[in-house]
C-alpha positions in Angstrom: 0.0 0.0 0.0 1.6 3.2 -1.2 0.9 6.5 0.5 2.1 10.1 0.3 1.0 11.6 3.6 0.3 10.0 7.0 -3.1 10.8 8.4 -4.9 10.5 11.7 -7.6 7.8 11.5 -9.8 7.3 14.5 -10.2 3.7 15.9 -13.4 4.9 17.5 -15.2 8.2 18.4 -14.4 8.1 22.1 -10.8 9.1 22.8 -9.9 7.9 26.3 -13.6 7.4 26.9 -14.5 11.0 26.0 -17.0 11.3 23.1 -15.4 13.3 20.3 -18.7 15.3 20.1 -18.0 16.9 23.4 -14.6 18.1 22.3 -15.3 19.6 18.9 -19.1 19.6 18.1 -20.9 21.6 20.7 -21.7 25.3 21.1 -18.7 25.8 23.5 -16.3 24.6 20.8 -17.3 27.7 18.8 -15.4 29.8 21.3 -12.1 28.0 20.4 -12.2 29.1 16.8 -11.6 32.4 15.0 -14.7 33.0 12.8 -15.0 34.9 9.5 -15.6 38.5 10.1 -15.7 38.2 13.9 -15.5 41.2 16.2 -13.1 42.0 19.0 -14.7 39.9 21.8 -15.1 36.6 19.8 -11.5 37.1 18.6 -10.3 37.6 22.2 -12.2 34.5 23.4 -10.6 32.4 20.7 -7.2 33.6 21.7 -7.9 32.9 25.4 -9.2 29.4 24.6 -6.4 28.5 22.2 -4.6 26.3 24.7 -7.8 24.1 24.9 -7.5 23.5 21.1 -4.0 22.1 21.7 -5.1 20.0 24.7 -8.1 18.5 22.8 -5.9 17.7 19.8 -3.3 16.0 22.1 -6.0 14.0 23.8 -7.2 12.5 20.5 -3.6 12.0 19.1 -2.4 10.1 22.2 -5.5 7.9 22.1 -4.9 7.1 18.4 -1.2 6.4 18.9 -1.8 4.1 21.8 -4.8 2.3 20.3 -3.3 1.7 16.9 0.4 1.5 17.9 1.3 4.1 15.3 4.9 4.4 16.7 5.5 0.7 16.1 4.6 1.0 12.4 6.1 4.4 11.8 2.8 5.9 10.9 2.6 8.9 13.3 1.6 12.0 11.2 3.7 15.1 11.3 0.7 17.4 11.6 -1.8 17.7 14.5 -5.2 16.1 14.7 -6.7 19.6 14.8 -5.3 20.3 11.4 -6.7 17.0 10.2 -10.2 17.7 11.3 -10.0 21.3 10.1 -9.2 20.0 6.6 -11.9 17.3 6.6 -9.3 14.6 6.2 -9.9 12.5 9.3 -11.4 9.0 8.8 -12.3 5.9 10.7 -9.7 3.2 10.7 -11.1 -0.3 9.7 -11.0 -2.7 12.6 -8.0 -5.0 12.6 -6.2 -3.0 9.9 -2.8 -2.8 11.7 -3.2 -6.5 12.7 -3.2 -7.2 9.0 -0.1 -5.0 8.6 1.7 -6.9 11.4 0.8 -10.3 9.8 2.2 -9.0 6.5 -1.1 -8.9 4.6 -0.5 -5.2 4.0 2.9 -3.6 3.4 2.9 0.1 4.0 5.4 2.2 1.9 5.7 5.9 1.7 6.1 7.2 -1.9 6.1 10.8 -3.0 6.1 9.7 -6.6 5.4 6.5 -8.6 5.2 5.4 -12.2 4.1 2.4 -14.1 6.2 0.0 -16.1 5.6 -3.3 -17.9 6.4 -5.4 -14.8 4.5 -3.3 -12.3 5.3 0.0 -10.4 8.4 2.0 -10.0 8.5 3.9 -6.6 10.4 7.2 -6.4 14.0 6.7 -7.7 14.3 3.1 -6.6 15.7 0.7 -9.2 13.7 -2.3 -7.9 10.3 -2.8 -9.5 7.3 -3.7 -7.4 5.8 -6.6 -9.4 2.0 -5.9 -9.5 -1.0 -7.6 -11.1 -3.6 -5.1 -10.1 -3.5 -1.4 -9.0 -6.3 0.4 -7.2 -5.9 4.2 -7.3 -7.5 5.7 -4.2 -6.4 9.2 -5.0 -9.7 11.1 -4.4 -10.7 14.0 -6.6 -10.3 17.8 -6.9 -13.6 19.4 -6.2 -12.7 22.8 -7.6 -11.9 21.1 -11.0 -15.3 19.5 -11.0 -16.9 23.0 -10.5 -14.9 24.3 -13.4 -15.9 21.4 -15.6 -19.6 22.1 -15.1 -19.4 25.0 -17.6 -18.6 25.1 -21.4 -17.9 28.8 -21.4 -14.3 29.7 -20.7 -15.4 32.9 -19.0 -17.6 31.0 -16.5 -14.9 28.3 -16.0 -12.3 30.9 -15.0 -14.9 32.8 -12.9 -16.0 30.0 -10.7 -12.5 28.4 -10.4 -11.0 31.8 -9.4 -7.4 32.1 -8.3 -5.5 29.0 -7.3 -4.1 31.0 -4.3 -7.5 31.6 -2.8 -10.5 29.5 -1.7 -13.7 29.4 -3.8 -15.4 32.6 -2.8 -18.9 31.2 -2.3 -21.4 33.4 -0.4 -22.8 31.2 2.4 -20.7 28.5 0.9 -23.0 27.9 -2.0 -23.5 31.0 -4.3 -20.7 32.6 -6.3 -21.0 36.4 -6.1 -20.4 36.8 -9.8 -22.8 34.0 -10.8 -25.7 34.6 -8.4 -28.1 32.6 -10.6 -26.2 29.4 -9.7 -26.3 27.7 -6.3 -23.8 24.8 -5.5 -24.8 22.4 -2.7 -22.3 20.0 -1.2 -19.0 21.5 -2.4 -18.0 22.8 1.0 -17.6 19.9 3.4 -18.4 19.5 7.1 -18.4 16.8 9.8 -22.0 16.0 8.8 -22.3 17.0 5.1 -25.8 15.7 4.8 -27.1 17.9 7.5 -25.2 21.0 6.3 -26.4 20.5 2.7 -30.0 20.1 4.1 -29.6 23.5 5.9 -28.3 25.1 2.7 -31.2 23.8 0.7 -33.6 25.2 3.3 -31.7 28.6 3.1 -31.9 28.5 -0.7 -35.6 27.7 -0.6 -36.3 30.7 1.6 -34.2 32.8 -0.8 -36.2 31.7 -3.8 -39.4 32.3 -1.8 -38.4 35.9 -1.2 -37.8 35.7 2.5 -34.6 37.7 2.1 -32.4 39.1 -0.7 -28.8 38.6 -1.5 -26.5 41.4 -0.3 -24.9 42.2 -3.6 -22.1 44.4 -2.2 -21.2 42.2 0.7 -21.0 38.8 -1.0 -17.4 39.2 -2.3 -16.3 40.6 1.1 -17.7 37.6 2.9 -15.7 35.4 0.4 -12.5 37.1 1.4 -13.3 36.6 5.1 -13.9 32.9 4.6 -10.6 32.7 2.6 -8.7 34.0 5.6 -10.4 31.4 7.8 -9.7 28.5 5.4 -6.0 29.5 5.2 -5.7 29.9 8.9 -7.0 26.4 9.8 -6.9 24.2 6.7 -3.5 25.6 5.7 -2.5 24.3 2.3 -5.8 22.5 1.9 -7.8 25.7 1.8 -9.3 24.9 -1.6 -11.3 22.1 0.0 -13.5 24.7 1.8 -13.8 22.6 4.9 -16.0 24.0 7.7 -16.1 21.0 10.0 -14.9 22.7 13.1 -17.2 25.7 12.5 -20.3 24.0 11.1 -22.5 24.7 14.1 -21.7 28.4 13.9 -22.3 28.3 10.2 -25.7 26.6 10.5 -26.6 29.2 13.2 -25.9 32.0 10.6 -28.2 30.3 8.1 -30.9 30.0 10.8 -30.8 33.6 11.7 -31.1 34.7 8.1 -34.2 32.6 7.4 -35.8 33.7 10.7 -35.3 30.6 12.8 -34.1 30.6 16.4 -30.7 28.8 16.3 -30.9 28.0 20.1 -31.6 24.3 20.4 -32.1 24.0 24.2 -33.4 26.5 26.7 -30.9 25.8 29.4 -27.7 27.8 28.7 -25.2 25.3 30.2 -26.9 22.4 28.5 -27.0 24.2 25.2 -23.3 25.1 25.4 -22.0 21.6 26.4 -24.4 19.2 24.5 -23.3 17.9 21.1 -25.1 19.5 18.3 -24.7 17.1 15.5 -27.2 15.2 13.5 -25.8 11.8 12.5 -27.1 9.8 9.6 -26.2 6.2 10.0 -26.8 3.6 7.3 -27.2 0.0 8.3 -27.8 -3.4 6.6 -29.8 -6.1 8.4 -27.5 -9.1 8.1 -30.5 -11.5 8.6 -32.1 -10.2 5.5 -29.8 -8.9 2.7 -32.8 -7.1 1.1 -33.5 -5.0 4.2 -31.8 -1.6 4.2 -32.7 1.1 6.7 -31.7 4.6 7.8 -31.4 5.7 11.4 -31.6 9.4 12.2 -30.2 10.4 15.6 -30.6 13.9 16.9 -28.5 15.4 19.7 
């Protein structure tokens, strides 16, 4: 198995017995993050609480390292878990994966480059060839290129793609200021993309219904504010437009615009500490291969 970058993959969602939801996905967690266009007080609170961001990240990292024995296999990432979750890269590790590595069923090899030859694969500058019968490319895709390929017109292609040194300047993460007749749902990612996309669809329906109007002059300015946020937390992955650590705050902004109270609980302490994530879990009944269901759990 060839890889370019080591990533933090969760063995479960309870690092050291603490549900991950309580660390990153409640109203209190909004105080730990600098938000686009924030005022002085929110910025000051984010600075004051910055040590907590480091502590939460270390808690999760130590759990993953201990649970999966990453040191043993030389698979400890060079970046923090906070950066991982800020870039929407974190995943769940399949059960028993590193047991298979230890048995030799998988061989992990870091490779910055590789190429194909008649016998198999050439890795970096090594002279030895990895004899291979089948290659599975799990390289992902570039979302911004998919946006560009939606259009035939070169002018629209260049407009929506924008500068490669800036994030896509979508207003409310779905409408391009210079193409306001087009709404894109699902490009910007979050920890619960289904829920976030549902909220955007609701916001878009209210826009089409005339509940509010687009602020023409402010749309591009908001894009610039989000660009600063993406570069601060997602670093080199800012083009992914990941809002996972800020999706609760983002959903609250949409609620306010469409006239819905974003407060989910009356009690202040309960509202601040309780997880605010809607998980959609697919399951297959093993007793009946034809039975597929959907569970919706609300916190």
